[in-house]
PDB file of N, CA, C and O in Angstrom:
ATOM      1  N   MET A   1      -2.913  -8.300  -9.500  1.00  0.00           N
ATOM      2  CA  MET A   1      -1.901  -7.462  -8.906  1.00  0.00           C
ATOM      3  C   MET A   1      -0.717  -8.364  -8.550  1.00  0.00           C
ATOM      4  O   MET A   1      -0.399  -9.293  -9.293  1.00  0.00           O
ATOM      5  N   GLY A   2      -0.083  -8.101  -7.448  1.00  0.00           N
ATOM      6  CA  GLY A   2       0.959  -8.999  -6.987  1.00  0.00           C
ATOM      7  C   GLY A   2       2.374  -8.548  -7.267  1.00  0.00           C
ATOM      8  O   GLY A   2       3.285  -8.918  -6.527  1.00  0.00           O
ATOM      9  N   ASN A   3       2.597  -7.753  -8.321  1.00  0.00           N
ATOM     10  CA  ASN A   3       3.943  -7.276  -8.609  1.00  0.00           C
ATOM     11  C   ASN A   3       4.065  -5.831  -8.154  1.00  0.00           C
ATOM     12  O   ASN A   3       3.382  -4.944  -8.667  1.00  0.00           O
ATOM     13  N   TYR A   4       4.939  -5.608  -7.189  1.00  0.00           N
ATOM     14  CA  TYR A   4       5.111  -4.278  -6.631  1.00  0.00           C
ATOM     15  C   TYR A   4       6.548  -3.823  -6.843  1.00  0.00           C
ATOM     16  O   TYR A   4       7.478  -4.625  -6.759  1.00  0.00           O
ATOM     17  N   VAL A   5       6.727  -2.532  -7.119  1.00  0.00           N
ATOM     18  CA  VAL A   5       8.037  -1.948  -7.389  1.00  0.00           C
ATOM     19  C   VAL A   5       8.287  -0.861  -6.350  1.00  0.00           C
ATOM     20  O   VAL A   5       7.366  -0.136  -5.975  1.00  0.00           O
ATOM     21  N   LEU A   6       9.516  -0.747  -5.888  1.00  0.00           N
ATOM     22  CA  LEU A   6       9.857   0.297  -4.916  1.00  0.00           C
ATOM     23  C   LEU A   6       9.512   1.672  -5.479  1.00  0.00           C
ATOM     24  O   LEU A   6       9.819   1.971  -6.633  1.00  0.00           O
ATOM     25  N   GLY A   7       8.885   2.490  -4.675  1.00  0.00           N
ATOM     26  CA  GLY A   7       8.504   3.833  -5.106  1.00  0.00           C
ATOM     27  C   GLY A   7       7.153   3.904  -5.800  1.00  0.00           C
ATOM     28  O   GLY A   7       6.656   4.996  -6.076  1.00  0.00           O
ATOM     29  N   GLN A   8       6.552   2.755  -6.085  1.00  0.00           N
ATOM     30  CA  GLN A   8       5.253   2.713  -6.760  1.00  0.00           C
ATOM     31  C   GLN A   8       4.166   3.261  -5.827  1.00  0.00           C
ATOM     32  O   GLN A   8       4.178   2.992  -4.626  1.00  0.00           O
ATOM     33  N   ILE A   9       3.232   4.028  -6.386  1.00  0.00           N
ATOM     34  CA  ILE A   9       2.094   4.551  -5.626  1.00  0.00           C
ATOM     35  C   ILE A   9       0.892   3.671  -5.947  1.00  0.00           C
ATOM     36  O   ILE A   9       0.533   3.493  -7.110  1.00  0.00           O
ATOM     37  N   ILE A  10       0.269   3.116  -4.890  1.00  0.00           N
ATOM     38  CA  ILE A  10      -0.895   2.249  -5.066  1.00  0.00           C
ATOM     39  C   ILE A  10      -2.077   2.865  -4.326  1.00  0.00           C
ATOM     40  O   ILE A  10      -1.894   3.692  -3.432  1.00  0.00           O
ATOM     41  N   GLN A  11      -3.305   2.455  -4.706  1.00  0.00           N
ATOM     42  CA  GLN A  11      -4.512   2.969  -4.069  1.00  0.00           C
ATOM     43  C   GLN A  11      -5.295   1.836  -3.449  1.00  0.00           C
ATOM     44  O   GLN A  11      -5.453   0.772  -4.047  1.00  0.00           O
ATOM     45  N   THR A  12      -5.794   2.074  -2.225  1.00  0.00           N
ATOM     46  CA  THR A  12      -6.612   1.095  -1.523  1.00  0.00           C
ATOM     47  C   THR A  12      -8.092   1.443  -1.673  1.00  0.00           C
ATOM     48  O   THR A  12      -8.451   2.574  -1.999  1.00  0.00           O
ATOM     49  N   LYS A  13      -8.940   0.445  -1.429  1.00  0.00           N
ATOM     50  CA  LYS A  13     -10.388   0.653  -1.511  1.00  0.00           C
ATOM     51  C   LYS A  13     -10.866   1.619  -0.434  1.00  0.00           C
ATOM     52  O   LYS A  13     -11.622   2.549  -0.716  1.00  0.00           O
ATOM     53  N   LYS A  14     -10.424   1.395   0.792  1.00  0.00           N
ATOM     54  CA  LYS A  14     -10.825   2.248   1.912  1.00  0.00           C
ATOM     55  C   LYS A  14      -9.725   3.267   2.195  1.00  0.00           C
ATOM     56  O   LYS A  14      -8.541   2.944   2.101  1.00  0.00           O
ATOM     57  N   PRO A  15     -10.107   4.488   2.538  1.00  0.00           N
ATOM     58  CA  PRO A  15      -9.085   5.494   2.870  1.00  0.00           C
ATOM     59  C   PRO A  15      -8.460   5.232   4.237  1.00  0.00           C
ATOM     60  O   PRO A  15      -9.071   4.605   5.102  1.00  0.00           O
ATOM     61  N   HIS A  16      -7.238   5.721   4.416  1.00  0.00           N
ATOM     62  CA  HIS A  16      -6.562   5.696   5.707  1.00  0.00           C
ATOM     63  C   HIS A  16      -7.281   6.680   6.626  1.00  0.00           C
ATOM     64  O   HIS A  16      -8.114   7.453   6.153  1.00  0.00           O
ATOM     65  N   VAL A  17      -6.990   6.673   7.896  1.00  0.00           N
ATOM     66  CA  VAL A  17      -7.634   7.561   8.866  1.00  0.00           C
ATOM     67  C   VAL A  17      -7.466   9.033   8.469  1.00  0.00           C
ATOM     68  O   VAL A  17      -8.353   9.847   8.724  1.00  0.00           O
ATOM     69  N   CYS A  18      -6.349   9.372   7.854  1.00  0.00           N
ATOM     70  CA  CYS A  18      -6.085  10.758   7.446  1.00  0.00           C
ATOM     71  C   CYS A  18      -6.891  11.163   6.209  1.00  0.00           C
ATOM     72  O   CYS A  18      -6.949  12.346   5.872  1.00  0.00           O
ATOM     73  N   GLY A  19      -7.516  10.189   5.527  1.00  0.00           N
ATOM     74  CA  GLY A  19      -8.335  10.489   4.357  1.00  0.00           C
ATOM     75  C   GLY A  19      -7.691  10.150   3.028  1.00  0.00           C
ATOM     76  O   GLY A  19      -8.361  10.202   1.996  1.00  0.00           O
ATOM     77  N   SER A  20      -6.414   9.804   3.018  1.00  0.00           N
ATOM     78  CA  SER A  20      -5.701   9.481   1.780  1.00  0.00           C
ATOM     79  C   SER A  20      -5.868   8.003   1.426  1.00  0.00           C
ATOM     80  O   SER A  20      -5.854   7.144   2.307  1.00  0.00           O
ATOM     81  N   LYS A  21      -6.027   7.711   0.128  1.00  0.00           N
ATOM     82  CA  LYS A  21      -6.089   6.328  -0.350  1.00  0.00           C
ATOM     83  C   LYS A  21      -4.768   5.904  -0.999  1.00  0.00           C
ATOM     84  O   LYS A  21      -4.619   4.752  -1.404  1.00  0.00           O
ATOM     85  N   ASP A  22      -3.819   6.825  -1.097  1.00  0.00           N
ATOM     86  CA  ASP A  22      -2.556   6.574  -1.788  1.00  0.00           C
ATOM     87  C   ASP A  22      -1.470   6.111  -0.821  1.00  0.00           C
ATOM     88  O   ASP A  22      -1.303   6.670   0.262  1.00  0.00           O
ATOM     89  N   TRP A  23      -0.732   5.072  -1.236  1.00  0.00           N
ATOM     90  CA  TRP A  23       0.368   4.512  -0.444  1.00  0.00           C
ATOM     91  C   TRP A  23       1.581   4.334  -1.350  1.00  0.00           C
ATOM     92  O   TRP A  23       1.443   3.995  -2.525  1.00  0.00           O
ATOM     93  N   GLU A  24       2.768   4.564  -0.797  1.00  0.00           N
ATOM     94  CA  GLU A  24       4.020   4.362  -1.517  1.00  0.00           C
ATOM     95  C   GLU A  24       4.667   3.076  -1.026  1.00  0.00           C
ATOM     96  O   GLU A  24       4.730   2.832   0.179  1.00  0.00           O
ATOM     97  N   VAL A  25       5.151   2.248  -1.957  1.00  0.00           N
ATOM     98  CA  VAL A  25       5.819   0.993  -1.607  1.00  0.00           C
ATOM     99  C   VAL A  25       7.259   1.305  -1.215  1.00  0.00           C
ATOM    100  O   VAL A  25       8.019   1.864  -2.006  1.00  0.00           O
ATOM    101  N   LEU A  26       7.632   0.938   0.017  1.00  0.00           N
ATOM    102  CA  LEU A  26       8.986   1.187   0.521  1.00  0.00           C
ATOM    103  C   LEU A  26       9.860  -0.059   0.494  1.00  0.00           C
ATOM    104  O   LEU A  26      11.073   0.039   0.310  1.00  0.00           O
ATOM    105  N   ARG A  27       9.246  -1.250   0.679  1.00  0.00           N
ATOM    106  CA  ARG A  27      10.010  -2.495   0.728  1.00  0.00           C
ATOM    107  C   ARG A  27       9.119  -3.620   0.241  1.00  0.00           C
ATOM    108  O   ARG A  27       7.922  -3.643   0.528  1.00  0.00           O
ATOM    109  N   THR A  28       9.706  -4.557  -0.501  1.00  0.00           N
ATOM    110  CA  THR A  28       8.962  -5.707  -0.984  1.00  0.00           C
ATOM    111  C   THR A  28       9.595  -6.987  -0.468  1.00  0.00           C
ATOM    112  O   THR A  28      10.738  -6.988  -0.010  1.00  0.00           O
ATOM    113  N   GLY A  29       8.855  -8.055  -0.545  1.00  0.00           N
ATOM    114  CA  GLY A  29       9.283  -9.363  -0.068  1.00  0.00           C
ATOM    115  C   GLY A  29       8.034 -10.155   0.244  1.00  0.00           C
ATOM    116  O   GLY A  29       7.014  -9.984  -0.423  1.00  0.00           O
ATOM    117  N   VAL A  30       8.089 -11.018   1.240  1.00  0.00           N
ATOM    118  CA  VAL A  30       6.901 -11.755   1.674  1.00  0.00           C
ATOM    119  C   VAL A  30       5.869 -10.765   2.200  1.00  0.00           C
ATOM    120  O   VAL A  30       4.672 -10.893   1.943  1.00  0.00           O
ATOM    121  N   ASP A  31       6.359  -9.774   2.943  1.00  0.00           N
ATOM    122  CA  ASP A  31       5.477  -8.707   3.377  1.00  0.00           C
ATOM    123  C   ASP A  31       5.928  -7.409   2.713  1.00  0.00           C
ATOM    124  O   ASP A  31       7.066  -7.296   2.258  1.00  0.00           O
ATOM    125  N   ILE A  32       5.032  -6.441   2.664  1.00  0.00           N
ATOM    126  CA  ILE A  32       5.290  -5.189   1.967  1.00  0.00           C
ATOM    127  C   ILE A  32       5.252  -4.054   2.987  1.00  0.00           C
ATOM    128  O   ILE A  32       4.370  -4.017   3.845  1.00  0.00           O
ATOM    129  N   LYS A  33       6.199  -3.137   2.895  1.00  0.00           N
ATOM    130  CA  LYS A  33       6.187  -1.964   3.749  1.00  0.00           C
ATOM    131  C   LYS A  33       5.634  -0.803   2.937  1.00  0.00           C
ATOM    132  O   LYS A  33       6.119  -0.494   1.848  1.00  0.00           O
ATOM    133  N   LEU A  34       4.594  -0.158   3.501  1.00  0.00           N
ATOM    134  CA  LEU A  34       3.920   0.932   2.811  1.00  0.00           C
ATOM    135  C   LEU A  34       4.001   2.207   3.634  1.00  0.00           C
ATOM    136  O   LEU A  34       4.056   2.170   4.863  1.00  0.00           O
ATOM    137  N   LYS A  35       4.007   3.341   2.932  1.00  0.00           N
ATOM    138  CA  LYS A  35       3.996   4.647   3.586  1.00  0.00           C
ATOM    139  C   LYS A  35       2.808   5.431   3.052  1.00  0.00           C
ATOM    140  O   LYS A  35       2.651   5.578   1.840  1.00  0.00           O
ATOM    141  N   CYS A  36       1.975   5.932   3.953  1.00  0.00           N
ATOM    142  CA  CYS A  36       0.818   6.734   3.561  1.00  0.00           C
ATOM    143  C   CYS A  36       1.316   8.048   2.967  1.00  0.00           C
ATOM    144  O   CYS A  36       2.138   8.738   3.570  1.00  0.00           O
ATOM    145  N   VAL A  37       0.814   8.387   1.784  1.00  0.00           N
ATOM    146  CA  VAL A  37       1.221   9.621   1.127  1.00  0.00           C
ATOM    147  C   VAL A  37       0.671  10.839   1.871  1.00  0.00           C
ATOM    148  O   VAL A  37       1.294  11.901   1.879  1.00  0.00           O
ATOM    149  N   GLY A  38      -0.491  10.679   2.492  1.00  0.00           N
ATOM    150  CA  GLY A  38      -1.129  11.797   3.186  1.00  0.00           C
ATOM    151  C   GLY A  38      -0.445  12.206   4.481  1.00  0.00           C
ATOM    152  O   GLY A  38      -0.150  13.384   4.681  1.00  0.00           O
ATOM    153  N   CYS A  39      -0.187  11.233   5.373  1.00  0.00           N
ATOM    154  CA  CYS A  39       0.321  11.584   6.706  1.00  0.00           C
ATOM    155  C   CYS A  39       1.714  11.022   7.003  1.00  0.00           C
ATOM    156  O   CYS A  39       2.322  11.406   8.002  1.00  0.00           O
ATOM    157  N   GLY A  40       2.232  10.124   6.164  1.00  0.00           N
ATOM    158  CA  GLY A  40       3.575   9.593   6.370  1.00  0.00           C
ATOM    159  C   GLY A  40       3.653   8.365   7.253  1.00  0.00           C
ATOM    160  O   GLY A  40       4.752   7.880   7.522  1.00  0.00           O
ATOM    161  N   ARG A  41       2.518   7.839   7.716  1.00  0.00           N
ATOM    162  CA  ARG A  41       2.492   6.641   8.561  1.00  0.00           C
ATOM    163  C   ARG A  41       3.009   5.449   7.761  1.00  0.00           C
ATOM    164  O   ARG A  41       2.657   5.290   6.592  1.00  0.00           O
ATOM    165  N   GLU A  42       3.840   4.612   8.377  1.00  0.00           N
ATOM    166  CA  GLU A  42       4.385   3.422   7.722  1.00  0.00           C
ATOM    167  C   GLU A  42       3.779   2.175   8.337  1.00  0.00           C
ATOM    168  O   GLU A  42       3.667   2.068   9.558  1.00  0.00           O
ATOM    169  N   ILE A  43       3.383   1.220   7.479  1.00  0.00           N
ATOM    170  CA  ILE A  43       2.811  -0.044   7.934  1.00  0.00           C
ATOM    171  C   ILE A  43       3.447  -1.201   7.176  1.00  0.00           C
ATOM    172  O   ILE A  43       3.998  -1.023   6.090  1.00  0.00           O
ATOM    173  N   MET A  44       3.361  -2.391   7.766  1.00  0.00           N
ATOM    174  CA  MET A  44       3.795  -3.621   7.112  1.00  0.00           C
ATOM    175  C   MET A  44       2.555  -4.471   6.883  1.00  0.00           C
ATOM    176  O   MET A  44       1.678  -4.538   7.744  1.00  0.00           O
ATOM    177  N   MET A  45       2.477  -5.123   5.723  1.00  0.00           N
ATOM    178  CA  MET A  45       1.321  -5.935   5.396  1.00  0.00           C
ATOM    179  C   MET A  45       1.762  -7.101   4.514  1.00  0.00           C
ATOM    180  O   MET A  45       2.640  -6.952   3.665  1.00  0.00           O
ATOM    181  N   LEU A  46       1.143  -8.264   4.726  1.00  0.00           N
ATOM    182  CA  LEU A  46       1.426  -9.415   3.873  1.00  0.00           C
ATOM    183  C   LEU A  46       0.899  -9.158   2.464  1.00  0.00           C
ATOM    184  O   LEU A  46      -0.099  -8.460   2.282  1.00  0.00           O
ATOM    185  N   LYS A  47       1.582  -9.732   1.464  1.00  0.00           N
ATOM    186  CA  LYS A  47       1.212  -9.499   0.069  1.00  0.00           C
ATOM    187  C   LYS A  47      -0.230  -9.871  -0.230  1.00  0.00           C
ATOM    188  O   LYS A  47      -0.948  -9.104  -0.871  1.00  0.00           O
ATOM    189  N   TYR A  48      -0.664 -11.046   0.231  1.00  0.00           N
ATOM    190  CA  TYR A  48      -2.017 -11.488  -0.114  1.00  0.00           C
ATOM    191  C   TYR A  48      -3.087 -10.617   0.547  1.00  0.00           C
ATOM    192  O   TYR A  48      -4.176 -10.456  -0.002  1.00  0.00           O
ATOM    193  N   GLU A  49      -2.784 -10.052   1.729  1.00  0.00           N
ATOM    194  CA  GLU A  49      -3.726  -9.124   2.371  1.00  0.00           C
ATOM    195  C   GLU A  49      -3.808  -7.817   1.591  1.00  0.00           C
ATOM    196  O   GLU A  49      -4.891  -7.255   1.426  1.00  0.00           O
ATOM    197  N   LEU A  50      -2.666  -7.336   1.115  1.00  0.00           N
ATOM    198  CA  LEU A  50      -2.640  -6.107   0.326  1.00  0.00           C
ATOM    199  C   LEU A  50      -3.399  -6.288  -0.978  1.00  0.00           C
ATOM    200  O   LEU A  50      -4.126  -5.389  -1.401  1.00  0.00           O
ATOM    201  N   ASP A  51      -3.239  -7.441  -1.621  1.00  0.00           N
ATOM    202  CA  ASP A  51      -3.943  -7.707  -2.880  1.00  0.00           C
ATOM    203  C   ASP A  51      -5.455  -7.586  -2.716  1.00  0.00           C
ATOM    204  O   ASP A  51      -6.138  -7.129  -3.633  1.00  0.00           O
ATOM    205  N   LYS A  52      -5.986  -7.988  -1.567  1.00  0.00           N
ATOM    206  CA  LYS A  52      -7.432  -7.907  -1.314  1.00  0.00           C
ATOM    207  C   LYS A  52      -7.885  -6.462  -1.086  1.00  0.00           C
ATOM    208  O   LYS A  52      -9.039  -6.130  -1.355  1.00  0.00           O
ATOM    209  N   ARG A  53      -7.000  -5.608  -0.597  1.00  0.00           N
ATOM    210  CA  ARG A  53      -7.378  -4.235  -0.232  1.00  0.00           C
ATOM    211  C   ARG A  53      -7.198  -3.224  -1.348  1.00  0.00           C
ATOM    212  O   ARG A  53      -7.623  -2.078  -1.204  1.00  0.00           O
ATOM    213  N   LEU A  54      -6.577  -3.613  -2.462  1.00  0.00           N
ATOM    214  CA  LEU A  54      -6.295  -2.671  -3.540  1.00  0.00           C
ATOM    215  C   LEU A  54      -7.474  -2.482  -4.473  1.00  0.00           C
ATOM    216  O   LEU A  54      -8.316  -3.369  -4.616  1.00  0.00           O
ATOM    217  N   ILE A  55      -7.528  -1.325  -5.102  1.00  0.00           N
ATOM    218  CA  ILE A  55      -8.514  -1.065  -6.158  1.00  0.00           C
ATOM    219  C   ILE A  55      -8.031  -1.804  -7.395  1.00  0.00           C
ATOM    220  O   ILE A  55      -6.892  -1.625  -7.826  1.00  0.00           O
ATOM    221  N   LYS A  56      -8.899  -2.635  -7.966  1.00  0.00           N
ATOM    222  CA  LYS A  56      -8.544  -3.397  -9.163  1.00  0.00           C
ATOM    223  C   LYS A  56      -8.628  -2.494 -10.390  1.00  0.00           C
ATOM    224  O   LYS A  56      -9.629  -1.808 -10.596  1.00  0.00           O
ATOM    225  N   LYS A  57      -7.582  -2.498 -11.198  1.00  0.00           N
ATOM    226  CA  LYS A  57      -7.557  -1.660 -12.407  1.00  0.00           C
ATOM    227  C   LYS A  57      -7.514  -2.509 -13.640  1.00  0.00           C
ATOM    228  O   LYS A  57      -7.489  -1.981 -14.752  1.00  0.00           O
TER     229      LYS A  57
END
């Protein structure tokens, strides 16, 4: 993984509290800003932490 594009929808291994596994990329850089597709919650996460939490395709 590692390459993220604004507007890209990614899936995590574990679901968010709302039940959705889908996240939209809002900002990239050293850390990534994500928005939950299910409930709209926004979080910031370091790239290497996000890489560990994603479903490998």
